[in-house]
C-alpha positions in Angstrom: -18.4 30.3 -23.5 -16.6 27.4 -22.5 -13.9 29.7 -20.5 -16.8 31.5 -18.7 -18.4 28.0 -17.7 -14.8 27.2 -16.4 -14.5 30.2 -14.5 -17.9 29.8 -12.9 -17.0 26.4 -11.8 -14.0 27.6 -10.0 -15.8 30.2 -8.1 -18.7 27.8 -7.2 -16.1 25.0 -6.1 -14.2 27.5 -3.8 -17.3 29.0 -2.2 -18.9 25.4 -1.4 -15.7 24.7 0.4 -15.5 28.1 2.1 -19.1 27.6 3.2 -18.2 24.2 4.7 -15.1 25.5 6.6 -17.2 28.4 8.1 -19.8 26.1 9.5 -17.0 24.0 10.9 -15.3 26.4 12.5 -18.1 28.5 13.7 -19.3 25.3 15.5 -16.1 24.9 17.1 -16.1 28.5 18.1 -19.2 28.1 20.2 -18.1 24.6 21.5 -14.6 25.7 22.8 -16.0 28.2 25.2 -13.1 30.7 24.5 -14.9 32.8 21.8 -11.8 34.6 20.5 -12.9 35.9 17.1 -9.5 36.9 15.8 -8.0 33.5 16.7 -10.8 31.6 15.1 -10.7 33.5 11.9 -7.1 32.5 11.8 -7.9 29.1 12.4 -10.6 29.3 9.3 -8.0 30.6 7.0 -5.4 27.9 8.2 -8.0 25.3 7.7 -8.7 26.5 4.1 -5.1 26.3 3.3 -4.8 22.7 4.6 -7.8 21.5 2.3 -5.8 23.2 -0.4 -2.7 21.3 0.4 -4.8 18.1 0.3 -6.1 18.9 -3.2 -2.6 19.1 -4.4 -1.4 16.1 -2.5 -4.2 13.9 -4.1 -3.2 15.1 -7.8 0.5 14.0 -6.7 -0.9 10.6 -5.8 -1.6 10.0 -9.8 2.1 10.9 -10.5 3.3 8.6 -7.6 1.1 5.6 -9.2 2.6 6.2 -12.6 6.2 6.6 -11.1 5.7 3.2 -9.2 4.5 1.5 -12.4 7.5 2.6 -14.4 9.9 1.4 -11.5 8.1 -2.0 -11.8 8.8 -2.3 -15.3 12.4 -1.1 -14.9 12.6 -3.7 -11.9 11.3 -6.5 -14.3 13.7 -5.8 -17.0 16.7 -6.0 -15.1 15.8 -9.3 -13.3 17.4 -12.4 -14.1 14.1 -14.4 -14.7 12.1 -12.0 -16.8 9.8 -13.0 -19.5 9.1 -12.2 -23.1 6.3 -9.8 -21.7 9.1 -7.9 -19.4 11.2 -7.6 -22.5 8.3 -5.7 -24.5 6.2 -4.7 -21.8 3.1 -2.6 -22.7 4.1 1.1 -21.7 0.5 2.6 -22.3 -0.2 3.1 -18.6 3.2 4.5 -18.0 3.0 6.8 -20.9 -0.4 8.0 -20.2 -0.8 11.6 -21.6 -2.7 13.0 -18.8 -0.5 11.8 -16.4 2.7 13.0 -18.2 0.9 16.7 -18.5 0.3 16.5 -14.8 3.8 15.5 -14.0 5.2 18.7 -15.6 2.3 21.0 -14.5 4.1 24.3 -13.3 1.6 24.9 -10.3 1.7 21.4 -9.0 5.7 21.4 -9.2 5.7 24.8 -7.4 3.7 23.3 -4.7 5.8 20.3 -4.4 8.8 22.6 -4.1 7.5 24.7 -1.5 5.8 22.3 0.5 8.1 19.6 0.3 5.3 17.1 0.0 5.9 13.5 -1.1 4.3 9.8 -1.5 7.9 8.5 -0.9 7.2 7.4 2.7 4.0 5.6 1.7 5.3 3.1 -0.8 3.5 0.1 0.7 0.1 2.0 0.2 1.1 2.9 -3.5 2.0 -0.7 -4.1 -1.3 -1.9 -2.6 -3.3 0.8 -4.6 -1.3 0.0 -7.8 -2.0 -3.9 -7.7 -5.7 -3.2 -7.1 -5.9 -1.0 -10.2 -4.1 -3.3 -12.6 -6.4 -6.5 -12.0 -9.4 -4.1 -12.5 -11.7 -4.0 -15.6 -10.9 -0.5 -16.1 -7.3 -1.0 -16.5 -7.7 -4.0 -18.6 -9.8 -2.6 -21.0 -7.8 0.5 -21.4 -4.5 -1.5 -21.8 -5.8 -3.6 -24.7 -7.7 -0.5 -26.5 -6.4 0.5 -29.8 -7.4 4.1 -29.2 -4.4 6.0 -27.9 -6.1 9.7 -27.5 -5.5 12.1 -24.8 -9.2 12.0 -24.0 -9.0 8.2 -23.3 -5.9 8.8 -21.2 -7.7 11.4 -19.3 -10.9 9.4 -18.8 -9.0 6.6 -17.5 -7.8 8.5 -14.7 -11.0 10.1 -13.9 -12.6 6.7 -13.8 -9.5 5.2 -11.6 -10.0 8.0 -9.2 -13.6 7.7 -8.7 -13.2 3.9 -8.3 -10.1 3.5 -6.1 -9.3 6.9 -4.4 -12.7 8.4 -3.7 -13.8 5.9 -1.1 -10.6 4.5 -0.1 -10.5 3.6 4.0 -6.8 2.8 3.8 -6.1 6.3 2.3 -8.4 7.9 4.8 -6.6 6.6 7.7 -3.1 7.6 5.9 -4.1 11.0 5.3 -5.7 11.5 8.9 -2.2 10.4 10.3 -0.7 13.3 8.4 -3.4 16.0 9.1 -6.2 16.0 11.5 -8.0 18.5 9.0 -7.5 16.2 6.0 -9.9 13.3 6.9 -12.9 15.8 7.2 -11.8 17.5 3.9 -11.4 14.5 1.6 -15.0 14.0 0.6 -15.3 17.5 -0.9 -11.9 17.7 -2.2 -12.3 14.6 -4.2 -14.8 16.4 -6.1 -12.5 19.3 -6.7 -9.8 16.7 -7.9 -12.5 14.9 -10.4 -13.2 18.2 -11.8 -10.0 19.2 -12.4 -9.0 16.1 -14.3 -12.2 16.4 -16.5 -11.2 20.1 -17.4 -7.5 19.4 -18.3 -6.8 20.5 -21.9 -4.0 18.8 -23.6 -3.2 22.1 -25.3 -2.5 24.0 -22.1 0.6 21.9 -21.4 2.4 22.6 -18.3 0.6 25.8 -18.0 -2.8 24.1 -17.3 -4.4 26.1 -14.5 -5.3 24.1 -11.3 -8.1 25.4 -9.1 -6.8 28.2 -7.0 -7.1 28.3 -3.1 -9.0 31.8 -3.7 -10.0 32.9 -6.9 -9.1 36.5 -6.0 -9.4 39.0 -3.2 -13.2 39.0 -3.5 -13.2 35.6 -2.1 -11.1 36.1 0.8 -13.3 38.9 1.5 -16.2 37.0 1.0 -14.8 34.3 3.8 -13.9 37.1 6.1 -17.2 38.8 5.9 -19.6 35.9 6.1 -17.6 34.4 9.1 -17.6 37.6 11.0 -21.2 38.5 10.2 -22.2 35.2 11.2 -20.9 35.4 14.9 -21.4 39.3 15.2 -25.1 39.3 14.2 -26.0 36.2 16.0 -28.5 37.6 18.2 -30.5 39.2 15.2 -30.3 35.7 13.0 -31.2 33.6 16.2 -34.3 36.1 16.7 -35.4 35.4 13.0 -35.0 31.8 13.4 -37.0 31.8 16.7 -40.0 33.5 15.1 -40.2 31.4 12.3 -39.6 28.0 13.6 -43.3 26.7 14.0 -44.1 24.8 17.5 -40.4 24.7 18.5 -38.4 26.7 20.8 -35.1 27.4 19.4 -33.3 25.8 22.3 -35.0 22.5 20.9 -33.6 22.8 17.6 -30.2 20.7 16.7 -27.6 23.1 17.5 -25.6 22.5 14.1 -29.0 23.4 12.3 -28.9 26.8 14.2 -25.4 27.4 12.9 -26.1 26.3 9.5 -29.2 28.8 9.3 -27.0 31.5 11.1 -24.7 31.4 8.6 -27.3 31.1 5.6 -28.9 34.3 6.9 -25.7 36.1 7.2 -25.0 35.3 3.5 -28.4 36.4 2.4 -28.6 39.7 4.1 -25.0 40.5 3.5 -24.2 39.6 -0.2 -26.8 41.2 -2.7 -25.3 39.5 -5.6 -25.9 35.9 -4.5 -29.3 34.7 -5.5 -31.4 33.6 -2.4 -31.9 30.1 -4.1 -28.3 29.5 -4.4 -27.7 30.2 -0.7 -30.7 27.9 0.3 -29.5 25.3 -1.9 -25.9 25.3 -0.6 -27.1 25.1 2.9 -29.6 22.7 2.7 -26.9 20.4 1.3 -24.5 21.3 4.0 -27.3 20.2 6.4 -27.4 16.8 4.6 -23.9 16.3 5.3 -23.4 17.8 8.7 -26.7 17.5 10.6 -29.7 15.1 10.9 -31.4 13.2 8.2 -34.5 15.5 8.7 -32.4 18.7 8.6 -32.2 19.5 5.1 -36.2 19.9 4.7 -36.4 21.5 8.1 -33.7 24.1 7.4 -35.1 24.8 3.7 -38.7 25.5 5.3 -37.5 27.9 8.0 -35.2 29.9 5.7 -37.8 30.0 3.1 -40.1 31.1 5.7 -37.7 33.9 6.9 -37.0 35.2 3.5 -40.4 35.6 2.8 -41.2 37.6 5.9 -38.1 39.8 5.4 -39.3 40.5 1.9 -42.9 41.4 2.9 -41.3 43.7 5.6 -39.1 45.3 2.9 -36.0 44.2 4.6 -34.9 42.0 1.7 -35.2 43.3 -2.0 -33.1 40.8 -3.8 -34.3 37.8 -5.9 
C-alpha cells in the first residue's frame, strides 16, 4: 500500500509540473506571434528538462552545506588558536544520516557526472546560508538532542529546507543568474524536494529513487497530446467558453484565464481516465498562481458550467 501511495505521488507531482509548463509555453506561443507549433513543443520539453535540473541542483545544496560544515571543522582543527571545542567538535550535523545517504545517491551522482553541476562557485552564498542555519533554534535543538535516529536526521533537513531554502531571495537571484527558467520553477520544484526528503528510506541506501523527470512514456505522451490539442482545438474550446461566460464577451476575459480554461478543456475531453474533479482542481490552483485573485472561482464556475452542458448533450460521459 505504501509503495502504491508513493507511485501515485510521483505521478501527480510530475503532472502538476507538466500542466504548469504547458500553460507557460502556450501563453508565450500566442504572445510571440510566430506560432510555430513544433518549435513551441521543443521549448516545452526543454523547459521541463531545466525544471528537472533544478530539482537535482537543489538536492545538491544539502550536500554542499554538509561539505562546507566539514571544511569549517577541519579548518578550526588545524588553526593555531583552536579551543577545546574545536578539539572535540560536535559532529552530529556533518554526520547526518540523511545527508550521508543523499551524498551517495546513485541517481543524483549520475546527474552530477553528466551535467557537471556544482555549488563550488557559490561559496559566499553557502557560507551565508550555513551561518543562518547554525544560529537557528532548529539547528541548536537538533545538536543537543539525545536522539540520533535516521528519522530525526531526515526531519532536520526537511525543517531546514522549508525554513531557509524554500523562500530565500538571495537564492532566487542566484538561480536566476544561472537560468532564466529556474526563477519561475523554484516554487513548485521546492515542493518536490520537500516530498523527496519526506519519502527517503534508510533501507534504500544509495539506491533510493528520486522523482523521475517523466514516470514513463505515458507521461511524455500526456505532455505532447495535451499541448497540441490545447492549440489545435483552440476554436472549439473558445466557442465553449464564450457560450458559458455569463454576461461577458470572451474578449473581456483575462487572456491567461482563457488559456487556462482552454488547456483544462483539452484535458477533460482528451483524457477519459482523468476524473473531471482532478482536472478542475488542478487548473483552479494554477489560476490562483498565475492569474488574477478572482480567477480561481471564475474559472471553476465557467468550467463547471461547460462540463454540465457537455454531459447533458452526451458529449462527455466520464465522471
